[in-house]
ROMAR-839562 format. One record per residue (C-alpha): x, y, z negated; residue in one letter; residue number from 1. Coordinates in steps of 0.5 Angstrom, whole numbers, plus 500, padded with zeros to 3 digits. Layout:
<rs>
R   px   py   pz  loti  dodo
R    X    Y    Z     A   NUM
...
</rs>
This chain:
<rs>
R   px   py   pz  loti  dodo
R  555  208  188     X     1
R  552  211  195     X     2
R  545  210  195     X     3
R  540  208  189     X     4
R  533  205  189     X     5
R  530  205  183     X     6
R  523  202  181     X     7
R  520  203  188     X     8
R  513  201  189     X     9
R  509  201  195     X    10
R  501  199  195     X    11
R  497  197  201     X    12
R  489  196  200     X    13
R  490  194  193     X    14
R  496  189  195     X    15
R  503  191  192     X    16
R  508  190  198     X    17
R  514  193  193     X    18
R  513  192  186     X    19
R  518  196  182     X    20
R  524  194  187     X    21
R  531  196  185     X    22
R  537  196  190     X    23
R  544  199  190     X    24
R  549  200  196     X    25
R  556  202  195     X    26
R  561  206  200     X    27
R  565  201  204     X    28
R  560  196  203     X    29
R  556  191  208     X    30
R  550  189  203     X    31
R  545  184  206     X    32
R  537  185  205     X    33
R  534  178  205     X    34
R  527  175  205     X    35
R  522  171  208     X    36
R  516  174  212     X    37
R  512  179  207     X    38
R  518  179  202     X    39
R  518  187  203     X    40
R  524  188  207     X    41
R  521  192  212     X    42
R  517  196  207     X    43
R  523  198  203     X    44
R  527  201  210     X    45
R  521  205  212     X    46
R  520  208  205     X    47
R  528  209  205     X    48
R  527  213  212     X    49
R  521  217  211     X    50
R  516  213  215     X    51
R  512  211  209     X    52
R  511  215  203     X    53
R  512  211  197     X    54
R  507  211  191     X    55
R  513  211  185     X    56
R  520  210  184     X    57
R  526  214  185     X    58
R  531  215  191     X    59
R  538  217  190     X    60
R  543  219  195     X    61
R  550  221  192     X    62
R  547  222  185     X    63
R  542  227  188     X    64
R  534  225  188     X    65
R  532  225  196     X    66
R  525  224  198     X    67
R  525  224  206     X    68
R  518  225  209     X    69
R  520  223  216     X    70
R  526  219  220     X    71
R  529  226  222     X    72
R  529  228  215     X    73
R  532  222  213     X    74
R  537  222  219     X    75
R  539  229  216     X    76
R  540  227  209     X    77
R  545  222  212     X    78
R  541  215  213     X    79
R  541  212  220     X    80
R  537  206  222     X    81
R  538  201  228     X    82
R  533  196  230     X    83
R  533  190  234     X    84
R  529  193  239     X    85
R  534  199  241     X    86
R  529  205  240     X    87
R  533  209  245     X    88
R  531  211  252     X    89
R  533  207  258     X    90
R  532  211  263     X    91
R  537  217  261     X    92
R  544  216  261     X    93
R  549  214  256     X    94
R  551  221  255     X    95
R  544  224  254     X    96
R  542  218  249     X    97
R  548  220  245     X    98
R  546  227  245     X    99
R  539  227  245     X   100
R  536  233  241     X   101
R  543  236  240     X   102
R  545  237  247     X   103
R  551  242  247     X   104
R  548  248  251     X   105
R  551  254  255     X   106
R  546  260  257     X   107
R  540  256  254     X   108
R  542  250  259     X   109
R  545  243  257     X   110
R  552  244  258     X   111
R  553  237  262     X   112
R  561  237  261     X   113
R  561  239  254     X   114
R  555  233  253     X   115
R  560  228  256     X   116
R  566  230  252     X   117
R  561  230  246     X   118
R  559  223  248     X   119
R  566  220  249     X   120
R  568  223  242     X   121
R  562  219  239     X   122
R  564  213  242     X   123
R  571  213  241     X   124
R  574  207  237     X   125
R  568  203  239     X   126
R  572  199  244     X   127
R  567  201  250     X   128
R  569  202  257     X   129
R  563  205  260     X   130
R  560  210  265     X   131
R  557  215  261     X   132
R  553  218  267     X   133
R  550  211  268     X   134
R  543  209  265     X   135
R  543  206  258     X   136
R  538  201  261     X   137
R  543  198  266     X   138
R  547  196  260     X   139
R  547  189  256     X   140
R  543  189  249     X   141
R  549  189  246     X   142
R  552  195  249     X   143
R  545  199  248     X   144
R  546  197  240     X   145
R  553  199  240     X   146
R  551  206  243     X   147
R  545  206  238     X   148
R  550  205  232     X   149
R  555  210  235     X   150
R  549  215  235     X   151
R  546  214  228     X   152
R  553  214  225     X   153
R  555  221  228     X   154
R  548  224  226     X   155
R  548  221  219     X   156
R  554  219  217     X   157
R  553  216  210     X   158
R  548  210  210     X   159
R  547  205  216     X   160
R  541  201  216     X   161
R  542  195  221     X   162
R  535  191  222     X   163
R  536  185  226     X   164
R  541  187  230     X   165
R  544  181  233     X   166
R  537  177  234     X   167
R  538  178  242     X   168
R  546  177  242     X   169
R  550  172  244     X   170
R  556  169  240     X   171
R  561  174  243     X   172
R  557  180  243     X   173
R  555  178  235     X   174
R  563  178  234     X   175
R  564  185  238     X   176
R  558  188  234     X   177
R  561  185  227     X   178
R  568  188  229     X   179
R  565  195  229     X   180
R  561  194  223     X   181
R  567  192  219     X   182
R  571  198  222     X   183
R  565  203  220     X   184
R  565  199  213     X   185
R  573  201  212     X   186
R  571  208  214     X   187
R  567  209  208     X   188
R  560  208  210     X   189
R  555  204  206     X   190
R  551  199  211     X   191
R  545  195  210     X   192
R  544  189  214     X   193
R  538  185  215     X   194
R  538  179  218     X   195
R  535  172  218     X   196
R  542  168  220     X   197
R  545  166  214     X   198
R  552  164  218     X   199
R  552  171  220     X   200
R  551  174  213     X   201
R  556  170  210     X   202
R  561  172  215     X   203
R  560  179  215     X   204
R  557  182  208     X   205
R  560  183  201     X   206
R  553  183  197     X   207
R  546  180  198     X   208
R  540  182  195     X   209
R  534  177  196     X   210
R  526  180  196     X   211
R  520  175  195     X   212
R  513  177  195     X   213
R  515  185  194     X   214
R  520  184  188     X   215
R  527  183  187     X   216
R  529  176  186     X   217
R  537  177  185     X   218
R  543  181  187     X   219
R  550  178  187     X   220
R  556  178  191     X   221
R  556  173  197     X   222
R  562  169  194     X   223
R  558  168  188     X   224
R  552  165  191     X   225
R  552  158  195     X   226
R  547  157  201     X   227
R  542  152  197     X   228
R  541  157  191     X   229
R  540  163  196     X   230
R  535  159  200     X   231
R  532  157  193     X   232
R  531  164  192     X   233
R  528  166  198     X   234
R  523  160  198     X   235
R  521  161  191     X   236
R  523  153  190     X   237
R  528  150  185     X   238
R  530  143  187     X   239
R  530  138  181     X   240
R  535  133  180     X   241
R  529  128  180     X   242
R  525  130  186     X   243
R  517  128  186     X   244
R  516  127  194     X   245
R  509  127  195     X   246
R  510  123  202     X   247
R  513  117  198     X   248
R  508  118  193     X   249
R  502  117  198     X   250
R  506  112  202     X   251
R  507  116  209     X   252
R  511  112  214     X   253
R  513  114  221     X   254
R  508  113  226     X   255
R  509  107  231     X   256
R  505  110  237     X   257
R  507  109  244     X   258
R  512  114  247     X   259
R  508  120  250     X   260
R  513  126  252     X   261
R  520  127  252     X   262
R  524  134  252     X   263
R  531  133  254     X   264
R  536  139  253     X   265
R  530  144  254     X   266
R  533  151  252     X   267
R  532  158  253     X   268
R  538  163  253     X   269
R  538  168  247     X   270
R  532  164  244     X   271
R  533  157  243     X   272
R  539  152  244     X   273
R  538  146  249     X   274
R  534  141  245     X   275
R  532  133  245     X   276
R  525  131  243     X   277
R  521  125  244     X   278
R  514  125  242     X   279
R  510  119  240     X   280
R  502  118  240     X   281
R  499  119  233     X   282
R  505  122  230     X   283
R  506  129  226     X   284
R  513  132  228     X   285
R  514  137  222     X   286
R  519  143  224     X   287
R  522  147  218     X   288
R  527  153  218     X   289
R  528  160  215     X   290
R  524  165  219     X   291
R  528  167  225     X   292
R  531  160  226     X   293
R  528  159  232     X   294
R  521  155  230     X   295
R  516  159  234     X   296
R  521  160  240     X   297
R  521  153  241     X   298
R  514  152  241     X   299
R  513  158  246     X   300
R  518  154  250     X   301
R  515  147  250     X   302
R  508  151  251     X   303
R  511  155  257     X   304
R  510  161  254     X   305
R  517  163  255     X   306
R  520  159  261     X   307
R  526  154  260     X   308
R  532  156  263     X   309
R  535  149  262     X   310
R  533  141  261     X   311
R  526  138  263     X   312
R  520  135  260     X   313
R  518  128  262     X   314
R  511  125  262     X   315
R  513  118  259     X   316
R  506  116  258     X   317
R  503  117  265     X   318
R  509  115  268     X   319
R  510  108  264     X   320
R  517  110  262     X   321
R  520  108  256     X   322
R  524  114  255     X   323
R  531  111  256     X   324
R  535  110  262     X   325
R  537  115  267     X   326
R  530  119  268     X   327
R  526  114  265     X   328
R  523  109  270     X   329
R  517  111  273     X   330
R  516  117  268     X   331
R  513  124  271     X   332
R  517  130  270     X   333
R  513  136  268     X   334
R  514  143  271     X   335
R  511  148  265     X   336
R  512  154  269     X   337
R  507  157  264     X   338
R  501  156  259     X   339
R  496  154  265     X   340
R  501  148  267     X   341
R  502  146  259     X   342
R  494  146  259     X   343
R  493  142  265     X   344
R  498  137  262     X   345
R  494  136  256     X   346
R  498  141  251     X   347
R  495  145  246     X   348
R  498  151  242     X   349
R  495  155  236     X   350
R  500  161  235     X   351
R  502  164  229     X   352
R  499  170  230     X   353
R  492  169  231     X   354
R  489  176  231     X   355
R  494  178  236     X   356
R  495  172  240     X   357
R  490  167  238     X   358
R  483  170  238     X   359
R  479  175  242     X   360
R  476  179  237     X   361
R  470  182  241     X   362
R  468  175  243     X   363
R  463  171  240     X   364
R  465  164  236     X   365
R  462  160  242     X   366
R  466  164  247     X   367
R  473  163  244     X   368
R  472  156  243     X   369
R  471  155  250     X   370
R  476  159  253     X   371
R  482  153  254     X   372
R  477  148  256     X   373
R  474  153  261     X   374
R  481  155  263     X   375
R  483  148  265     X   376
R  477  147  269     X   377
R  478  153  273     X   378
R  473  160  273     X   379
R  470  157  279     X   380
R  467  152  275     X   381
R  464  155  269     X   382
R  462  151  263     X   383
R  454  151  263     X   384
R  451  155  257     X   385
R  448  149  254     X   386
R  454  145  254     X   387
R  458  151  251     X   388
R  452  152  246     X   389
R  453  144  244     X   390
R  460  145  243     X   391
R  460  151  239     X   392
R  455  148  234     X   393
R  459  141  234     X   394
R  465  144  232     X   395
R  462  149  227     X   396
R  459  143  224     X   397
R  465  139  224     X   398
R  470  144  222     X   399
R  465  147  217     X   400
R  466  154  220     X   401
R  462  159  215     X   402
R  458  163  220     X   403
R  451  166  221     X   404
R  451  163  228     X   405
R  456  161  234     X   406
R  454  168  237     X   407
R  457  172  231     X   408
R  464  176  234     X   409
R  470  172  231     X   410
R  473  178  229     X   411
R  468  179  223     X   412
R  470  172  220     X   413
R  475  171  215     X   414
R  482  169  217     X   415
R  481  161  215     X   416
R  475  161  219     X   417
R  478  164  225     X   418
R  484  159  224     X   419
R  478  154  225     X   420
R  475  157  231     X   421
R  482  157  234     X   422
R  483  149  232     X   423
R  476  148  235     X   424
R  478  151  242     X   425
R  484  146  243     X   426
R  480  140  240     X   427
R  474  142  245     X   428
R  479  141  250     X   429
R  482  134  247     X   430
R  489  135  248     X   431
R  494  129  247     X   432
R  499  134  244     X   433
R  497  140  240     X   434
R  502  145  237     X   435
R  500  148  231     X   436
R  505  154  229     X   437
R  503  156  221     X   438
R  496  153  221     X   439
R  495  155  214     X   440
R  498  162  213     X   441
R  494  167  210     X   442
R  488  162  209     X   443
R  484  160  202     X   444
R  486  154  199     X   445
R  479  150  201     X   446
R  481  152  208     X   447
R  488  150  207     X   448
R  486  143  205     X   449
R  481  142  210     X   450
R  486  144  216     X   451
R  491  139  213     X   452
R  486  133  213     X   453
R  484  135  220     X   454
R  491  134  222     X   455
R  491  127  219     X   456
R  484  125  222     X   457
R  487  128  229     X   458
R  493  123  229     X   459
R  489  117  227     X   460
R  486  118  233     X   461
R  492  118  237     X   462
R  494  125  238     X   463
R  501  128  237     X   464
R  501  134  233     X   465
R  507  139  232     X   466
R  507  143  226     X   467
R  511  149  224     X   468
R  510  151  217     X   469
R  514  155  212     X   470
R  511  151  206     X   471
R  516  146  206     X   472
R  511  142  201     X   473
R  506  142  206     X   474
R  510  140  212     X   475
R  513  134  207     X   476
R  506  132  205     X   477
R  504  131  213     X   478
R  510  130  217     X   479
R  512  123  220     X   480
R  519  126  222     X   481
R  522  133  220     X   482
R  526  137  225     X   483
R  530  142  222     X   484
R  532  149  225     X   485
R  538  154  224     X   486
R  540  160  228     X   487
R  536  158  234     X   488
R  538  150  234     X   489
R  536  144  231     X   490
R  541  141  226     X   491
R  538  135  223     X   492
R  532  130  224     X   493
R  529  127  218     X   494
R  525  121  218     X   495
R  520  117  214     X   496
R  523  116  207     X   497
R  529  121  208     X   498
R  524  127  208     X   499
R  524  131  202     X   500
R  525  138  199     X   501
R  532  137  197     X   502
R  534  134  204     X   503
R  530  139  208     X   504
R  533  145  204     X   505
R  540  142  204     X   506
R  540  141  212     X   507
R  538  149  212     X   508
R  543  151  208     X   509
R  549  147  211     X   510
R  555  150  214     X   511
R  556  150  221     X   512
R  563  152  223     X   513
R  562  154  230     X   514
R  558  160  228     X   515
R  561  162  222     X   516
R  567  167  222     X   517
R  572  168  216     X   518
R  568  172  211     X   519
R  571  179  211     X   520
</rs>
């Protein structure tokens, strides 16, 4: 055994991010560390690399106790890390990045010839025919990742941690990276691989460890754990043979509203593969998939936050088209160059990270509520203060926002009440298509039920709602259709009685031979 983590515990403000976690990594092994948001993966890595000080537990490297206090100390012990966002210096040359902090010197000055020789030796065997004197930032992300790996291996040489290294790579670049990882494994390195792409995990890794809510759930060989069971471990759900389907029990059926919008082969390179999606009035479209499957990226492309590289969006309602034929006769094409265009077209978007992307913490509840409506009207036509006050008081009452008044800073509210204010902002604009990304994450049970009830109320009035949620029970209960995503592409659409927990999990777990290589 190369690395052993025993009873690792880390607490933040009374919440255990890691609760007695055990983990082992062998020499010559690629070991996947999996789990959804909040599982504890990042905390484990930061404790291992010295970025966090652990509260309890033991770290053993080559059977000797270690206690790194910094990433530099962890590196000196033999533990190197490469992140999704390459943490090198793009304005320096490849050679300078590879030798940074360890430059060969002669008479106190960097010996550039020796530096190039050292850099070339570090890259030997990686299959990179690149100019060592060229700025690293001028190369692709894949090349930058390989340079980062070469540096980490040369400076550490025992344990290599790869944290989402393929998130920005295309299929060809992923295979190039995998070839390097396999070679390093065969040389005896222990490699910890963190990824949300299950196809890649099964193609590359020897063993899997799953964390959930700060605890280790299972460690097993990849060939002994099928995908459905893996997803059950990650989500904390076991599928019964006789599944209780809340949707069928409540008599939900697919909405039969009028056609509203048509997304046709809309996609963005490196984020989401081209997809088709029709939207009807009065329906809830659920979007399911594991973290990293492309759910948020899809929403951001649909709302214009990220520009689409392909496809088109047609306004079927305004043009009177029926969604069929070549272009849908009479349908107007929407050009969503940014959120301003989406808002003008009647779209709303409540983002997943409400604290960073949803609220302006220093502004009042009133000011946060009128933001979208004011943006649509234009800043040259300010909303009268009396109308602002009326809107704020109306939505505080309608959504039961717990506050002393509309002038209270939104940053002082609870998470559930902040979420309600974000929803009020879009409702004040009266959108025809509302995108909700994780609308109930991090809020209490009461607010959770109120928001789900509000979604049903909105669709009853004809609004179309797209709901992205990691809570599958919630998604199944509220949706008329469920779109399932995996590895940045849509893999299934479930409608009406087809929607159920087992069907969603099976779609997430299904194998796509186009994306999978033969396991090593």
